[in-house]
C-alpha positions as CSV (number, residue, x, y, z in Angstrom):
1,M,100.3,167.4,99.5
2,L,103.7,167.6,101.3
3,P,102.0,168.1,104.6
4,V,100.1,165.3,104.2
5,I,103.0,163.1,103.6
6,R,104.7,164.4,106.4
7,I,101.8,163.8,108.7
8,A,101.3,160.0,107.4
9,A,105.2,159.5,107.8
10,F,105.2,160.9,111.5
11,A,102.1,158.7,112.2
12,V,104.1,155.7,110.7
13,L,106.9,156.6,113.0
14,I,104.9,156.9,116.0
15,L,103.4,153.4,115.3
16,S,106.6,152.0,114.8
17,L,108.0,153.5,118.1
18,L,104.8,152.2,119.9
19,S,105.5,148.6,118.6
20,A,109.0,149.1,119.8
21,V,108.0,149.8,123.3
22,I,105.4,147.2,123.4
23,D,108.0,144.6,122.6
24,V,110.5,145.7,124.9
25,S,107.8,145.8,127.8
26,A,106.8,142.3,126.7
27,R,110.4,140.7,127.2
28,A,111.0,142.7,130.5
29,V,111.0,140.7,133.8
30,R,108.9,142.5,136.2
31,E,109.2,141.7,139.8
32,T,106.1,141.1,142.3
33,N,105.5,143.6,145.2
34,G,106.4,140.9,147.3
35,E,109.8,140.4,146.0
36,R,110.4,144.1,146.0
37,L,109.4,144.3,149.7
38,A,111.6,141.3,150.5
39,R,114.4,143.1,149.0
40,G,113.8,146.3,151.0
41,L,112.1,148.1,148.4
42,G,108.9,149.8,147.9
43,P,106.0,148.7,145.9
44,A,106.3,148.9,142.1
45,R,104.7,151.8,140.1
46,P,101.2,150.9,138.8
47,R,101.1,150.0,135.0
48,R,98.3,152.0,134.5
49,L,97.1,155.1,136.4
50,Y,93.7,155.5,134.8
51,A,91.9,153.9,132.1
52,G,88.6,155.9,131.4
53,T,86.1,155.5,128.8
54,R,85.6,158.0,126.4
55,T,82.1,160.0,126.8
56,N,82.7,163.1,124.5
57,A,82.3,161.4,121.1
58,A,80.5,163.9,118.8
59,R,76.8,163.6,118.4
60,A,74.5,165.1,116.1
61,V,71.6,165.1,118.7
62,P,72.5,164.9,122.4
63,S,71.2,162.0,124.4
64,G,68.0,162.7,126.5
65,S,65.1,160.8,128.0
66,P,61.8,160.4,126.6
67,G,59.9,164.0,126.8
68,T,63.0,166.1,126.8
69,T,63.0,169.2,124.7
70,Q,65.6,169.4,122.1
71,R,66.5,173.0,120.7
72,G,68.1,173.6,117.6
73,V,68.2,174.6,113.7
74,I,67.3,172.4,110.8
75,K,70.0,172.4,108.1
76,L,69.5,171.6,104.4
77,I,72.5,169.6,103.2
78,A,73.6,168.6,99.7
79,P,73.7,164.8,99.6
80,S,76.5,164.6,97.0
81,T,79.0,166.9,98.9
82,G,77.7,166.8,102.7
83,S,77.9,170.8,102.6
84,V,75.1,173.1,104.3
85,L,73.3,175.0,101.5
86,A,70.6,176.8,103.9
87,Y,69.0,176.6,107.3
88,M,65.0,176.6,107.9
89,T,63.2,179.6,108.8
90,A,59.3,180.2,108.9
91,T,58.9,180.8,105.5
92,G,61.6,178.8,103.8
93,A,65.5,178.7,103.8
94,T,68.3,181.2,104.4
95,P,71.9,180.8,103.6
96,N,72.9,182.6,106.8
97,V,73.0,180.5,110.0
98,A,72.5,183.9,112.0
99,S,69.0,184.4,110.2
100,A,68.2,180.7,110.9
101,H,65.0,179.9,113.1
102,T,65.1,177.9,116.2
103,F,63.1,174.8,116.4
104,T,62.0,172.6,119.3
105,Y,60.7,169.1,119.6
106,N,60.2,166.5,122.4
107,I,62.0,163.2,122.0
108,P,59.4,160.5,121.6
109,T,58.9,156.9,122.6
110,P,60.1,155.0,120.9
111,S,63.0,157.3,119.6
112,N,61.9,157.0,115.9
113,A,58.4,158.0,116.5
114,L,57.0,161.0,114.6
115,V,57.2,164.3,116.1
116,G,56.2,168.0,115.3
117,F,58.7,170.9,115.2
118,T,57.9,174.1,116.9
119,D,59.4,177.3,115.4
120,V,60.2,179.2,118.6
121,T,61.5,182.1,116.7
122,S,58.4,183.0,115.0
123,S,55.8,181.0,117.1
124,S,54.6,178.6,114.6
125,A,54.8,175.0,113.6
126,L,56.8,173.6,111.0
127,S,54.7,171.7,108.5
128,E,54.6,170.0,105.2
129,F,52.2,172.5,103.6
130,A,50.1,172.1,100.3
131,S,48.3,174.7,98.5
132,T,45.8,172.1,97.3
133,Y,44.7,168.9,98.6
134,V,47.6,167.1,96.8
135,F,48.5,163.3,96.4
136,L,52.0,162.9,96.4
137,G,53.5,159.6,94.8
138,N,54.8,157.9,91.7
139,N,53.9,159.3,88.6
140,R,52.4,162.5,90.3
141,A,53.7,166.0,89.4
142,T,52.9,167.4,92.8
143,T,54.7,169.2,95.5
144,V,54.4,170.4,99.1
145,R,56.1,173.1,100.7
146,L,57.9,173.3,103.7
147,M,57.4,176.3,105.8
148,G,55.7,177.6,109.3
149,V,52.0,177.0,109.9
150,V,50.3,179.4,112.5
151,A,46.7,177.5,112.5
152,G,45.9,174.0,112.2
153,S,47.7,171.0,113.4
154,T,47.7,167.1,112.6
155,P,48.3,164.0,114.9
156,A,50.9,161.6,113.7
157,G,49.5,159.5,110.8
158,G,46.7,162.1,110.4
159,A,45.7,163.5,107.0
160,A,46.1,167.0,106.0
161,V,44.0,169.7,107.6
162,S,43.0,173.2,106.6
163,A,45.7,175.7,107.6
164,E,47.3,179.1,107.3
165,S,51.1,179.3,106.8
166,A,53.4,182.2,107.9
167,S,53.4,183.4,104.1
168,Y,50.4,181.7,102.5
169,N,46.6,182.1,103.4
170,G,44.8,178.6,102.8
171,G,45.9,175.1,101.8
172,Y,46.3,172.1,104.0
173,A,49.0,171.0,106.2
174,E,50.4,168.2,108.1
175,T,52.6,168.9,111.2
176,T,53.3,165.6,113.2
177,V,55.2,164.1,110.2
178,F,58.8,164.5,111.1
179,G,61.2,161.6,112.2
180,V,64.5,162.5,113.6
181,D,67.4,159.8,113.9
182,P,69.0,160.1,117.2
183,S,72.2,159.0,116.1
184,T,72.8,161.3,113.1
185,G,70.0,164.0,113.2
186,K,68.6,163.1,109.7
187,I,65.0,164.1,109.6
188,T,62.6,162.1,107.4
189,V,59.1,163.2,106.6
190,Q,55.9,161.0,106.3
191,W,53.1,162.8,104.4
192,V,49.7,161.1,104.4
193,N,47.6,161.3,101.3
194,P,43.8,161.6,101.5
195,D,43.3,157.8,100.6
196,G,45.7,157.1,103.8
197,T,48.6,156.3,101.8
198,V,52.0,157.4,103.2
199,V,54.7,158.9,101.0
200,N,58.5,159.8,102.2
201,P,58.9,162.8,99.9
202,H,62.3,163.8,98.4
203,F,63.4,167.5,99.2
204,Y,64.7,170.1,96.8
205,L,65.8,173.8,97.4
206,Y,64.9,176.3,94.8
207,Q,65.9,179.7,95.7
208,S,64.5,180.2,99.2
209,T,61.8,177.7,99.0
210,V,61.9,174.0,100.1
211,Y,59.8,171.6,98.0
212,G,59.0,167.9,98.9
213,T,57.8,165.7,96.1
214,G,57.2,161.9,95.7
215,D,58.2,161.7,92.0
216,F,60.7,164.4,90.9
217,V,60.8,162.9,87.3
218,A,57.4,163.5,86.8
219,L,57.3,166.7,88.1
220,S,60.3,167.7,85.7
221,Q,58.1,166.5,82.9
222,S,55.5,168.8,83.7
223,S,57.3,171.8,85.2
224,D,60.6,173.7,84.9
225,T,62.9,172.4,87.8
226,T,66.1,174.0,86.5
227,G,68.1,175.1,89.5
228,W,66.2,172.9,91.8
229,A,69.0,171.5,94.3
230,P,68.3,168.1,96.2
231,V,68.8,168.3,100.0
232,D,68.5,166.3,103.1
233,L,67.1,167.6,106.2
234,Y,69.1,167.3,109.3
235,Y,68.5,168.5,112.9
236,D,71.4,170.3,114.7
237,T,71.1,171.2,118.5
238,I,72.8,174.6,118.1
239,T,70.5,177.8,118.9
240,V,71.1,180.9,116.8
241,S,68.0,183.0,117.7
242,A,66.0,183.6,120.7
243,P,62.3,183.1,121.0
């Protein structure tokens, strides 16, 4: 606590000194260069040598033109603490960033349009993957799993198609369902039900599997969800593995 107090006191001191300097400068009489030259003196030193604009502000996702390929990892973050719990792989999640898979996507037009992720580490497409042709939504105790798909794909807004995952044979998948916030990197998902209704599932990490559901209360009433941790998905443009 003491170092924090010292830092705060130092900051107050600096602000006080800056205030004093500004006050003195405002009251000082400054000659024009014409007046200085008339007295045989050289021109005055410029008030400001350089005034640039900061361009190195941290960004979750670097800027790029539409069609630019982004390359990075998908982090699973605890909403309550902001801490990273795990990273996505082809079959689920890993707590070790060195074992994370690298995912790419192309910046869409507009920037909030849906995209698909390609897992270049395992040569598969990341998908919302359902073991049955499920409906997600209120009062439905159903889930989908987030994992790589090696067969089958869907366009934005398309319903699920038959597909295989990197660890599961059979089932249905939707691939172009991900939205990436260009300012924060937060990922949202739009699952299309068989009747065309759209659901934005909430995600939970259980052991090494990432589940999405439209109604966690309904799911908890029908299944044991002990140990399921809520997570938010974020894209981070760091590469930790080769394709």
